[in-house]
Backbone atoms as SQL, in Angstrom:
CREATE TABLE atoms (id INTEGER PRIMARY KEY, chain TEXT, resi INTEGER, resn TEXT, atom TEXT, x REAL, y REAL, z REAL);
INSERT INTO atoms VALUES
  (1, 'A', 1, 'UNK', 'N', 4.937, 19.456, 15.561),
  (2, 'A', 1, 'UNK', 'CA', 5.910, 19.071, 15.381),
  (3, 'A', 1, 'UNK', 'C', 6.362, 20.405, 14.321),
  (4, 'A', 2, 'UNK', 'N', 7.562, 21.042, 14.745),
  (5, 'A', 2, 'UNK', 'CA', 8.180, 21.730, 13.923),
  (6, 'A', 2, 'UNK', 'C', 8.440, 21.229, 12.366),
  (7, 'A', 3, 'UNK', 'N', 8.731, 22.736, 11.256),
  (8, 'A', 3, 'UNK', 'CA', 8.594, 22.251, 9.986),
  (9, 'A', 3, 'UNK', 'C', 10.346, 21.817, 9.741),
  (10, 'A', 4, 'UNK', 'N', 11.047, 21.325, 11.008),
  (11, 'A', 4, 'UNK', 'CA', 12.762, 21.050, 10.673),
  (12, 'A', 4, 'UNK', 'C', 12.562, 19.691, 9.837),
  (13, 'A', 5, 'UNK', 'N', 13.044, 19.253, 9.455),
  (14, 'A', 5, 'UNK', 'CA', 13.729, 17.575, 8.853),
  (15, 'A', 5, 'UNK', 'C', 13.368, 16.794, 10.736),
  (16, 'A', 6, 'UNK', 'N', 13.294, 15.937, 10.732),
  (17, 'A', 6, 'UNK', 'CA', 13.369, 14.691, 11.406),
  (18, 'A', 6, 'UNK', 'C', 14.727, 14.126, 11.758),
  (19, 'A', 7, 'UNK', 'N', 15.663, 14.121, 10.384),
  (20, 'A', 7, 'UNK', 'CA', 16.738, 13.584, 10.571),
  (21, 'A', 7, 'UNK', 'C', 17.923, 15.031, 11.204),
  (22, 'A', 8, 'UNK', 'N', 17.668, 16.159, 11.100),
  (23, 'A', 8, 'UNK', 'CA', 18.539, 16.906, 11.419),
  (24, 'A', 8, 'UNK', 'C', 18.033, 17.788, 13.142),
  (25, 'A', 9, 'UNK', 'N', 16.251, 17.178, 13.598),
  (26, 'A', 9, 'UNK', 'CA', 16.219, 17.834, 14.595),
  (27, 'A', 9, 'UNK', 'C', 16.902, 16.562, 15.348),
  (28, 'A', 10, 'UNK', 'N', 17.148, 15.152, 15.355),
  (29, 'A', 10, 'UNK', 'CA', 17.654, 14.062, 15.668),
  (30, 'A', 10, 'UNK', 'C', 19.534, 14.501, 16.082),
  (31, 'A', 11, 'UNK', 'N', 20.079, 14.848, 14.562),
  (32, 'A', 11, 'UNK', 'CA', 21.688, 15.177, 14.860),
  (33, 'A', 11, 'UNK', 'C', 21.521, 16.584, 15.876),
  (34, 'A', 12, 'UNK', 'N', 20.845, 17.309, 16.116),
  (35, 'A', 12, 'UNK', 'CA', 21.272, 18.532, 16.944),
  (36, 'A', 12, 'UNK', 'C', 20.418, 18.108, 18.066),
  (37, 'A', 13, 'UNK', 'N', 19.658, 16.963, 18.609),
  (38, 'A', 13, 'UNK', 'CA', 19.396, 16.583, 19.275),
  (39, 'A', 13, 'UNK', 'C', 21.214, 15.721, 20.396),
  (40, 'A', 14, 'UNK', 'N', 21.042, 14.878, 19.423),
  (41, 'A', 14, 'UNK', 'CA', 22.653, 14.052, 19.838),
  (42, 'A', 14, 'UNK', 'C', 23.640, 15.105, 19.379),
  (43, 'A', 15, 'UNK', 'N', 24.025, 15.910, 18.954),
  (44, 'A', 15, 'UNK', 'CA', 25.100, 17.189, 19.156),
  (45, 'A', 15, 'UNK', 'C', 25.079, 17.883, 20.685),
  (46, 'A', 16, 'UNK', 'N', 23.584, 17.843, 21.268),
  (47, 'A', 16, 'UNK', 'CA', 23.042, 18.968, 22.423),
  (48, 'A', 16, 'UNK', 'C', 24.226, 17.574, 23.333),
  (49, 'A', 17, 'UNK', 'N', 23.472, 16.648, 23.450),
  (50, 'A', 17, 'UNK', 'CA', 23.837, 15.743, 24.325),
  (51, 'A', 17, 'UNK', 'C', 25.472, 15.375, 24.606),
  (52, 'A', 18, 'UNK', 'N', 26.136, 15.308, 23.240),
  (53, 'A', 18, 'UNK', 'CA', 27.152, 14.731, 23.377),
  (54, 'A', 18, 'UNK', 'C', 27.913, 16.831, 24.513),
  (55, 'A', 19, 'UNK', 'N', 27.619, 17.735, 23.894),
  (56, 'A', 19, 'UNK', 'CA', 28.022, 18.620, 24.585),
  (57, 'A', 19, 'UNK', 'C', 27.939, 18.785, 26.202),
  (58, 'A', 20, 'UNK', 'N', 26.571, 18.353, 26.075),
  (59, 'A', 20, 'UNK', 'CA', 26.090, 18.486, 27.773),
  (60, 'A', 20, 'UNK', 'C', 26.790, 17.159, 28.310),
  (61, 'A', 21, 'UNK', 'N', 27.684, 16.331, 28.100),
  (62, 'A', 21, 'UNK', 'CA', 28.214, 15.258, 28.660),
  (63, 'A', 21, 'UNK', 'C', 29.299, 15.482, 28.737),
  (64, 'A', 22, 'UNK', 'N', 29.996, 16.226, 27.910),
  (65, 'A', 22, 'UNK', 'CA', 31.360, 17.010, 28.104),
  (66, 'A', 22, 'UNK', 'C', 31.559, 17.704, 28.998),
  (67, 'A', 23, 'UNK', 'N', 30.443, 18.382, 29.563),
  (68, 'A', 23, 'UNK', 'CA', 30.749, 19.558, 30.336),
  (69, 'A', 23, 'UNK', 'C', 29.642, 19.461, 31.825),
  (70, 'A', 24, 'UNK', 'N', 29.310, 18.295, 31.555),
  (71, 'A', 24, 'UNK', 'CA', 28.612, 18.134, 32.852),
  (72, 'A', 24, 'UNK', 'C', 29.481, 18.279, 33.761),
  (73, 'A', 25, 'UNK', 'N', 30.691, 18.411, 34.467),
  (74, 'A', 25, 'UNK', 'CA', 30.977, 18.978, 35.402),
  (75, 'A', 25, 'UNK', 'C', 30.929, 20.466, 35.790),
  (76, 'A', 26, 'UNK', 'N', 30.805, 20.698, 35.160),
  (77, 'A', 26, 'UNK', 'CA', 30.650, 22.508, 35.248),
  (78, 'A', 26, 'UNK', 'C', 29.290, 22.783, 35.107),
  (79, 'A', 27, 'UNK', 'N', 28.329, 22.329, 34.854),
  (80, 'A', 27, 'UNK', 'CA', 27.229, 22.249, 35.444),
  (81, 'A', 27, 'UNK', 'C', 26.330, 22.171, 36.151),
  (82, 'A', 28, 'UNK', 'N', 26.280, 22.025, 37.530),
  (83, 'A', 28, 'UNK', 'CA', 25.497, 21.929, 38.669),
  (84, 'A', 28, 'UNK', 'C', 24.239, 21.435, 37.983),
  (85, 'A', 29, 'UNK', 'N', 23.178, 20.422, 38.581),
  (86, 'A', 29, 'UNK', 'CA', 21.814, 20.304, 38.262),
  (87, 'A', 29, 'UNK', 'C', 21.459, 19.850, 36.686),
  (88, 'A', 30, 'UNK', 'N', 22.505, 19.975, 36.015),
  (89, 'A', 30, 'UNK', 'CA', 22.385, 19.562, 34.626),
  (90, 'A', 30, 'UNK', 'C', 21.487, 17.640, 34.399),
  (91, 'A', 31, 'UNK', 'N', 21.776, 17.078, 35.225),
  (92, 'A', 31, 'UNK', 'CA', 21.953, 15.676, 35.107),
  (93, 'A', 31, 'UNK', 'C', 20.294, 15.355, 35.297),
  (94, 'A', 32, 'UNK', 'N', 19.268, 15.579, 35.939),
  (95, 'A', 32, 'UNK', 'CA', 17.961, 15.796, 35.420),
  (96, 'A', 32, 'UNK', 'C', 17.528, 15.683, 34.181),
  (97, 'A', 33, 'UNK', 'N', 17.875, 16.952, 33.377),
  (98, 'A', 33, 'UNK', 'CA', 17.503, 17.639, 32.522),
  (99, 'A', 33, 'UNK', 'C', 18.115, 16.489, 31.261),
  (100, 'A', 34, 'UNK', 'N', 19.477, 15.906, 31.445),
  (101, 'A', 34, 'UNK', 'CA', 20.261, 15.365, 30.349),
  (102, 'A', 34, 'UNK', 'C', 19.857, 14.361, 30.229),
  (103, 'A', 35, 'UNK', 'N', 19.492, 13.206, 31.118),
  (104, 'A', 35, 'UNK', 'CA', 18.341, 12.068, 31.474),
  (105, 'A', 35, 'UNK', 'C', 16.914, 12.296, 30.563),
  (106, 'A', 36, 'UNK', 'N', 16.531, 13.317, 30.706),
  (107, 'A', 36, 'UNK', 'CA', 15.193, 13.718, 29.802),
  (108, 'A', 36, 'UNK', 'C', 15.495, 13.370, 28.636),
  (109, 'A', 37, 'UNK', 'N', 16.303, 14.276, 28.219),
  (110, 'A', 37, 'UNK', 'CA', 16.835, 14.499, 26.630),
  (111, 'A', 37, 'UNK', 'C', 17.116, 13.317, 26.519),
  (112, 'A', 38, 'UNK', 'N', 18.072, 12.687, 26.885),
  (113, 'A', 38, 'UNK', 'CA', 18.709, 11.221, 26.381),
  (114, 'A', 38, 'UNK', 'C', 17.707, 9.814, 26.455),
  (115, 'A', 39, 'UNK', 'N', 16.880, 10.451, 27.081),
  (116, 'A', 39, 'UNK', 'CA', 15.238, 9.107, 27.400),
  (117, 'A', 39, 'UNK', 'C', 14.432, 9.458, 25.705),
  (118, 'A', 40, 'UNK', 'N', 13.861, 10.830, 25.396),
  (119, 'A', 40, 'UNK', 'CA', 13.744, 11.293, 25.095),
  (120, 'A', 40, 'UNK', 'C', 14.017, 10.964, 23.490),
  (121, 'A', 41, 'UNK', 'N', 15.473, 11.240, 23.126),
  (122, 'A', 41, 'UNK', 'CA', 15.871, 10.932, 21.834),
  (123, 'A', 41, 'UNK', 'C', 16.072, 9.970, 21.639),
  (124, 'A', 42, 'UNK', 'N', 16.589, 8.650, 22.458),
  (125, 'A', 42, 'UNK', 'CA', 16.452, 7.167, 22.293),
  (126, 'A', 42, 'UNK', 'C', 15.361, 6.452, 21.800),
  (127, 'A', 43, 'UNK', 'N', 14.128, 7.444, 22.489),
  (128, 'A', 43, 'UNK', 'CA', 12.935, 6.707, 22.105),
  (129, 'A', 43, 'UNK', 'C', 12.746, 7.390, 20.405),
  (130, 'A', 44, 'UNK', 'N', 12.429, 8.713, 20.430),
  (131, 'A', 44, 'UNK', 'CA', 12.699, 8.925, 19.238),
  (132, 'A', 44, 'UNK', 'C', 12.970, 8.144, 18.003),
  (133, 'A', 45, 'UNK', 'N', 15.279, 7.972, 18.439),
  (134, 'A', 45, 'UNK', 'CA', 14.943, 7.288, 17.149),
  (135, 'A', 45, 'UNK', 'C', 14.633, 5.272, 16.799),
  (136, 'A', 46, 'UNK', 'N', 14.651, 5.382, 18.592),
  (137, 'A', 46, 'UNK', 'CA', 13.397, 4.020, 18.159),
  (138, 'A', 46, 'UNK', 'C', 12.449, 3.840, 17.593),
  (139, 'A', 47, 'UNK', 'N', 11.487, 4.636, 18.070),
  (140, 'A', 47, 'UNK', 'CA', 10.403, 5.537, 16.989),
  (141, 'A', 47, 'UNK', 'C', 10.580, 5.263, 15.320),
  (142, 'A', 48, 'UNK', 'N', 11.864, 6.193, 15.261),
  (143, 'A', 48, 'UNK', 'CA', 11.954, 5.990, 13.264),
  (144, 'A', 48, 'UNK', 'C', 12.189, 5.101, 13.306),
  (145, 'A', 49, 'UNK', 'N', 13.383, 4.032, 13.689),
  (146, 'A', 49, 'UNK', 'CA', 13.782, 2.685, 13.430),
  (147, 'A', 49, 'UNK', 'C', 12.592, 1.924, 13.017),
  (148, 'A', 50, 'UNK', 'N', 11.881, 2.266, 13.427),
  (149, 'A', 50, 'UNK', 'CA', 10.509, 1.271, 14.221),
  (150, 'A', 50, 'UNK', 'C', 9.518, 1.185, 12.578),
  (151, 'A', 51, 'UNK', 'N', 9.495, 2.838, 12.307),
  (152, 'A', 51, 'UNK', 'CA', 8.952, 3.834, 11.045),
  (153, 'A', 51, 'UNK', 'C', 9.423, 2.885, 9.854),
  (154, 'A', 52, 'UNK', 'N', 11.152, 3.181, 9.517),
  (155, 'A', 52, 'UNK', 'CA', 11.497, 2.789, 8.447),
  (156, 'A', 52, 'UNK', 'C', 11.092, 0.967, 8.100),
  (157, 'A', 53, 'UNK', 'N', 10.995, 0.027, 9.241),
  (158, 'A', 53, 'UNK', 'CA', 10.912, -0.902, 9.375),
  (159, 'A', 53, 'UNK', 'C', 9.471, -1.251, 8.570),
  (160, 'A', 54, 'UNK', 'N', 8.330, -0.622, 9.374),
  (161, 'A', 54, 'UNK', 'CA', 6.951, -0.460, 9.251),
  (162, 'A', 54, 'UNK', 'C', 6.593, -0.495, 7.902),
  (163, 'A', 55, 'UNK', 'N', 7.423, 0.664, 7.027),
  (164, 'A', 55, 'UNK', 'CA', 7.450, 0.960, 5.644),
  (165, 'A', 55, 'UNK', 'C', 7.860, 0.204, 4.451),
  (166, 'A', 56, 'UNK', 'N', 9.095, -0.577, 5.393),
  (167, 'A', 56, 'UNK', 'CA', 9.883, -1.393, 4.004),
  (168, 'A', 56, 'UNK', 'C', 8.727, -2.686, 4.238),
  (169, 'A', 57, 'UNK', 'N', 8.205, -2.356, 5.414),
  (170, 'A', 57, 'UNK', 'CA', 7.198, -4.421, 5.622),
  (171, 'A', 57, 'UNK', 'C', 5.910, -4.275, 4.658),
  (172, 'A', 58, 'UNK', 'N', 5.325, -2.242, 4.901),
  (173, 'A', 58, 'UNK', 'CA', 4.429, -1.979, 3.649),
  (174, 'A', 58, 'UNK', 'C', 4.904, -2.121, 2.697),
  (175, 'A', 59, 'UNK', 'N', 5.872, -2.152, 2.483),
  (176, 'A', 59, 'UNK', 'CA', 6.253, -2.069, 0.800),
  (177, 'A', 59, 'UNK', 'C', 6.081, -3.200, 0.557),
  (178, 'A', 60, 'UNK', 'N', 7.215, -4.463, 1.025),
  (179, 'A', 60, 'UNK', 'CA', 7.149, -5.175, 0.288),
  (180, 'A', 60, 'UNK', 'C', 5.846, -6.013, 0.772),
  (181, 'A', 61, 'UNK', 'N', 5.064, -5.814, 1.542),
  (182, 'A', 61, 'UNK', 'CA', 3.124, -6.727, 1.686),
  (183, 'A', 61, 'UNK', 'C', 2.467, -5.606, 0.584),
  (184, 'A', 62, 'UNK', 'N', 2.984, -4.336, -0.226),
  (185, 'A', 62, 'UNK', 'CA', 2.071, -4.235, -1.565),
  (186, 'A', 62, 'UNK', 'C', 2.503, -5.123, -2.448),
  (187, 'A', 63, 'UNK', 'N', 3.671, -5.613, -2.702),
  (188, 'A', 63, 'UNK', 'CA', 4.272, -5.678, -3.664),
  (189, 'A', 63, 'UNK', 'C', 3.727, -7.534, -4.043),
  (190, 'A', 64, 'UNK', 'N', 3.499, -7.997, -2.771),
  (191, 'A', 64, 'UNK', 'CA', 3.481, -9.766, -3.024),
  (192, 'A', 64, 'UNK', 'C', 1.638, -9.181, -3.317),
  (193, 'A', 65, 'UNK', 'N', 1.077, -7.807, -2.779),
  (194, 'A', 65, 'UNK', 'CA', -0.043, -8.384, -2.958),
  (195, 'A', 65, 'UNK', 'C', -0.629, -8.188, -4.168),
  (196, 'A', 66, 'UNK', 'N', 0.112, -7.180, -4.979),
  (197, 'A', 66, 'UNK', 'CA', 0.072, -6.617, -6.533),
  (198, 'A', 66, 'UNK', 'C', 0.405, -8.080, -7.628),
  (199, 'A', 67, 'UNK', 'N', 1.210, -8.216, -6.860),
  (200, 'A', 67, 'UNK', 'CA', 1.777, -10.370, -7.129),
  (201, 'A', 67, 'UNK', 'C', 0.950, -11.269, -7.520),
  (202, 'A', 68, 'UNK', 'N', -0.154, -11.276, -6.052),
  (203, 'A', 68, 'UNK', 'CA', -1.223, -12.281, -5.870),
  (204, 'A', 68, 'UNK', 'C', -2.307, -12.017, -6.661),
  (205, 'A', 69, 'UNK', 'N', -2.414, -10.828, -6.574),
  (206, 'A', 69, 'UNK', 'CA', -3.992, -10.954, -7.448),
  (207, 'A', 69, 'UNK', 'C', -3.831, -10.223, -9.099),
  (208, 'A', 70, 'UNK', 'N', -2.290, -9.932, -9.606),
  (209, 'A', 70, 'UNK', 'CA', -2.040, -10.520, -11.193),
  (210, 'A', 70, 'UNK', 'C', -1.876, -11.966, -11.078),
  (211, 'A', 71, 'UNK', 'N', -1.692, -12.702, -10.800),
  (212, 'A', 71, 'UNK', 'CA', -2.154, -14.349, -10.348),
  (213, 'A', 71, 'UNK', 'C', -3.081, -14.795, -10.290),
  (214, 'A', 72, 'UNK', 'N', -3.952, -14.155, -9.248),
  (215, 'A', 72, 'UNK', 'CA', -5.532, -14.425, -9.291),
  (216, 'A', 72, 'UNK', 'C', -6.695, -13.834, -10.538),
  (217, 'A', 73, 'UNK', 'N', -5.597, -12.788, -10.880),
  (218, 'A', 73, 'UNK', 'CA', -6.418, -12.847, -12.408),
  (219, 'A', 73, 'UNK', 'C', -6.383, -13.358, -13.184),
  (220, 'A', 74, 'UNK', 'N', -4.680, -13.306, -13.532),
  (221, 'A', 74, 'UNK', 'CA', -4.470, -14.725, -14.062),
  (222, 'A', 74, 'UNK', 'C', -5.179, -16.304, -14.423),
  (223, 'A', 75, 'UNK', 'N', -5.030, -16.293, -12.935),
  (224, 'A', 75, 'UNK', 'CA', -6.266, -17.603, -13.241),
  (225, 'A', 75, 'UNK', 'C', -7.647, -17.705, -13.363),
  (226, 'A', 76, 'UNK', 'N', -8.541, -16.333, -12.849),
  (227, 'A', 76, 'UNK', 'CA', -9.587, -16.874, -12.973),
  (228, 'A', 76, 'UNK', 'C', -9.871, -15.987, -14.821),
  (229, 'A', 77, 'UNK', 'N', -9.673, -15.736, -15.382),
  (230, 'A', 77, 'UNK', 'CA', -9.073, -15.252, -16.634),
  (231, 'A', 77, 'UNK', 'C', -9.524, -17.167, -17.692),
  (232, 'A', 78, 'UNK', 'N', -8.211, -17.734, -17.022),
  (233, 'A', 78, 'UNK', 'CA', -7.993, -19.408, -17.375),
  (234, 'A', 78, 'UNK', 'C', -9.468, -20.032, -17.285),
  (235, 'A', 79, 'UNK', 'N', -9.831, -19.788, -15.658),
  (236, 'A', 79, 'UNK', 'CA', -11.073, -20.500, -15.519),
  (237, 'A', 79, 'UNK', 'C', -12.287, -20.153, -16.420),
  (238, 'A', 80, 'UNK', 'N', -12.430, -18.446, -16.902),
  (239, 'A', 80, 'UNK', 'CA', -13.501, -18.094, -17.821),
  (240, 'A', 80, 'UNK', 'C', -13.086, -18.809, -19.308),
  (241, 'A', 81, 'UNK', 'N', -12.506, -18.654, -19.582),
  (242, 'A', 81, 'UNK', 'CA', -11.916, -19.487, -20.689),
  (243, 'A', 81, 'UNK', 'C', -12.417, -20.533, -20.968),
  (244, 'A', 82, 'UNK', 'N', -11.768, -21.633, -19.786),
  (245, 'A', 82, 'UNK', 'CA', -12.198, -22.790, -19.835),
  (246, 'A', 82, 'UNK', 'C', -13.737, -23.302, -19.833),
  (247, 'A', 83, 'UNK', 'N', -14.434, -22.670, -18.766),
  (248, 'A', 83, 'UNK', 'CA', -15.899, -22.350, -19.056),
  (249, 'A', 83, 'UNK', 'C', -16.160, -22.253, -19.901),
  (250, 'A', 84, 'UNK', 'N', -16.201, -21.197, -20.624),
  (251, 'A', 84, 'UNK', 'CA', -16.682, -21.133, -21.993),
  (252, 'A', 84, 'UNK', 'C', -16.634, -21.777, -22.888),
  (253, 'A', 85, 'UNK', 'N', -15.251, -22.512, -23.288),
  (254, 'A', 85, 'UNK', 'CA', -14.768, -23.191, -24.256),
  (255, 'A', 85, 'UNK', 'C', -15.622, -25.030, -24.007),
  (256, 'A', 86, 'UNK', 'N', -16.296, -24.935, -22.555),
  (257, 'A', 86, 'UNK', 'CA', -16.990, -26.143, -21.991),
  (258, 'A', 86, 'UNK', 'C', -18.349, -25.986, -22.104),
  (259, 'A', 87, 'UNK', 'N', -18.923, -25.151, -21.704),
  (260, 'A', 87, 'UNK', 'CA', -19.968, -24.852, -22.038),
  (261, 'A', 87, 'UNK', 'C', -20.309, -24.244, -22.856),
  (262, 'A', 88, 'UNK', 'N', -19.658, -23.122, -23.607),
  (263, 'A', 88, 'UNK', 'CA', -20.300, -22.515, -25.041),
  (264, 'A', 88, 'UNK', 'C', -20.548, -21.297, -24.864),
  (265, 'A', 89, 'UNK', 'N', -19.788, -20.046, -25.779),
  (266, 'A', 89, 'UNK', 'CA', -20.403, -19.028, -25.198),
  (267, 'A', 89, 'UNK', 'C', -21.712, -18.557, -25.524),
  (268, 'A', 90, 'UNK', 'N', -22.798, -19.168, -25.761),
  (269, 'A', 90, 'UNK', 'CA', -24.190, -18.328, -25.701),
  (270, 'A', 90, 'UNK', 'C', -24.480, -19.610, -24.486),
  (271, 'A', 91, 'UNK', 'N', -23.936, -20.040, -23.723),
  (272, 'A', 91, 'UNK', 'CA', -24.626, -21.034, -23.081),
  (273, 'A', 91, 'UNK', 'C', -24.942, -20.428, -21.793),
  (274, 'A', 92, 'UNK', 'N', -26.529, -20.623, -21.254),
  (275, 'A', 92, 'UNK', 'CA', -27.030, -19.716, -20.283),
  (276, 'A', 92, 'UNK', 'C', -26.648, -19.921, -18.541),
  (277, 'A', 93, 'UNK', 'N', -25.885, -20.982, -18.547),
  (278, 'A', 93, 'UNK', 'CA', -24.819, -21.632, -18.142),
  (279, 'A', 93, 'UNK', 'C', -23.970, -20.625, -17.107),
  (280, 'A', 94, 'UNK', 'N', -23.763, -19.721, -17.755),
  (281, 'A', 94, 'UNK', 'CA', -22.694, -19.301, -17.929),
  (282, 'A', 94, 'UNK', 'C', -22.781, -17.823, -16.846),
  (283, 'A', 95, 'UNK', 'N', -24.534, -17.781, -16.544),
  (284, 'A', 95, 'UNK', 'CA', -25.077, -16.553, -15.953),
  (285, 'A', 95, 'UNK', 'C', -24.687, -17.570, -14.342),
  (286, 'A', 96, 'UNK', 'N', -24.325, -19.072, -14.003),
  (287, 'A', 96, 'UNK', 'CA', -24.343, -19.130, -12.657),
  (288, 'A', 96, 'UNK', 'C', -22.927, -18.894, -12.180),
  (289, 'A', 97, 'UNK', 'N', -21.566, -18.780, -13.028),
  (290, 'A', 97, 'UNK', 'CA', -20.767, -18.258, -12.441),
  (291, 'A', 97, 'UNK', 'C', -20.282, -16.823, -13.273),
  (292, 'A', 98, 'UNK', 'N', -21.255, -15.830, -13.196),
  (293, 'A', 98, 'UNK', 'CA', -21.439, -15.201, -12.882),
  (294, 'A', 98, 'UNK', 'C', -20.667, -13.555, -14.540),
  (295, 'A', 99, 'UNK', 'N', -21.074, -14.726, -15.602),
  (296, 'A', 99, 'UNK', 'CA', -20.812, -14.350, -16.977),
  (297, 'A', 99, 'UNK', 'C', -21.839, -14.212, -17.912),
  (298, 'A', 100, 'UNK', 'N', -21.873, -13.288, -18.709),
  (299, 'A', 100, 'UNK', 'CA', -22.825, -12.891, -19.614),
  (300, 'A', 100, 'UNK', 'C', -22.540, -14.087, -20.855),
  (301, 'A', 101, 'UNK', 'N', -23.482, -14.689, -20.922),
  (302, 'A', 101, 'UNK', 'CA', -23.466, -15.306, -22.715),
  (303, 'A', 101, 'UNK', 'C', -23.291, -15.084, -23.564),
  (304, 'A', 102, 'UNK', 'N', -22.679, -15.178, -24.839),
  (305, 'A', 102, 'UNK', 'CA', -22.960, -13.654, -26.513),
  (306, 'A', 102, 'UNK', 'C', -24.093, -14.281, -26.446),
  (307, 'A', 103, 'UNK', 'N', -24.847, -12.880, -27.009),
  (308, 'A', 103, 'UNK', 'CA', -26.625, -13.267, -27.862),
  (309, 'A', 103, 'UNK', 'C', -25.911, -13.111, -29.251),
  (310, 'A', 104, 'UNK', 'N', -26.889, -13.382, -29.992),
  (311, 'A', 104, 'UNK', 'CA', -26.472, -13.552, -31.587),
  (312, 'A', 104, 'UNK', 'C', -27.315, -12.058, -32.034),
  (313, 'A', 105, 'UNK', 'N', -26.252, -11.325, -32.603),
  (314, 'A', 105, 'UNK', 'CA', -26.739, -9.751, -33.232),
  (315, 'A', 105, 'UNK', 'C', -28.062, -9.911, -34.139),
  (316, 'A', 106, 'UNK', 'N', -28.782, -8.985, -33.692),
  (317, 'A', 106, 'UNK', 'CA', -29.994, -9.017, -35.300),
  (318, 'A', 106, 'UNK', 'C', -29.778, -8.284, -35.948),
  (319, 'A', 107, 'UNK', 'N', -29.908, -8.416, -37.223),
  (320, 'A', 107, 'UNK', 'CA', -29.485, -7.408, -38.327),
  (321, 'A', 107, 'UNK', 'C', -30.140, -5.710, -37.945),
  (322, 'A', 108, 'UNK', 'N', -29.641, -4.748, -38.130),
  (323, 'A', 108, 'UNK', 'CA', -30.179, -3.714, -38.136),
  (324, 'A', 108, 'UNK', 'C', -31.078, -3.524, -39.435),
  (325, 'A', 109, 'UNK', 'N', -32.560, -3.281, -39.320),
  (326, 'A', 109, 'UNK', 'CA', -32.924, -2.811, -40.449),
  (327, 'A', 109, 'UNK', 'C', -32.241, -1.492, -41.295),
  (328, 'A', 110, 'UNK', 'N', -32.184, -1.489, -42.739),
  (329, 'A', 110, 'UNK', 'CA', -31.861, -0.495, -43.491),
  (330, 'A', 110, 'UNK', 'C', -32.074, 1.139, -42.909),
  (331, 'A', 111, 'UNK', 'N', -31.473, 1.384, -43.245),
  (332, 'A', 111, 'UNK', 'CA', -32.090, 3.294, -42.614),
  (333, 'A', 111, 'UNK', 'C', -33.227, 3.997, -43.902),
  (334, 'A', 112, 'UNK', 'N', -33.755, 4.553, -43.040),
  (335, 'A', 112, 'UNK', 'CA', -35.379, 4.769, -43.582),
  (336, 'A', 112, 'UNK', 'C', -36.759, 3.731, -43.873),
  (337, 'A', 113, 'UNK', 'N', -36.406, 2.512, -43.233),
  (338, 'A', 113, 'UNK', 'CA', -37.072, 1.481, -43.787),
  (339, 'A', 113, 'UNK', 'C', -38.085, 1.834, -41.788),
  (340, 'A', 114, 'UNK', 'N', -39.377, 1.608, -42.041),
  (341, 'A', 114, 'UNK', 'CA', -40.029, 1.658, -40.983),
  (342, 'A', 114, 'UNK', 'C', -41.256, 0.488, -41.230),
  (343, 'A', 115, 'UNK', 'N', -40.899, -0.283, -39.475),
  (344, 'A', 115, 'UNK', 'CA', -41.507, -1.707, -39.210),
  (345, 'A', 115, 'UNK', 'C', -43.546, -1.424, -39.793),
  (346, 'A', 116, 'UNK', 'N', -44.117, -1.838, -40.802),
  (347, 'A', 116, 'UNK', 'CA', -45.592, -2.087, -40.652),
  (348, 'A', 116, 'UNK', 'C', -46.566, -1.649, -39.260),
  (349, 'A', 117, 'UNK', 'N', -47.409, -0.899, -39.377),
  (350, 'A', 117, 'UNK', 'CA', -48.101, -1.348, -38.061),
  (351, 'A', 117, 'UNK', 'C', -49.474, -1.554, -38.130);
């Protein structure tokens, strides 16, 4: 497809169809060409509208997906917090729910201290 914008192409086709219809009596043998152009033009307009509708539907579907993912993320956080409050932050049962229990931090030895061998 040429680099010409689709809208201007459709406008140009429509203008050509109108001009051919206006002067059809003076143009013998133009009918099959006009019919072909009208059919292609009508199909192009239909497909353009279909594309616009599909684009709008895709945007709406994306918006709904993002909203449902946000809800699922909030619900997931609530479930994790509930499990931690019921089972405890250090419970090994958290592994069953895909969470890591909190471990106690061991104090680091002072700088320069070496363990006796």
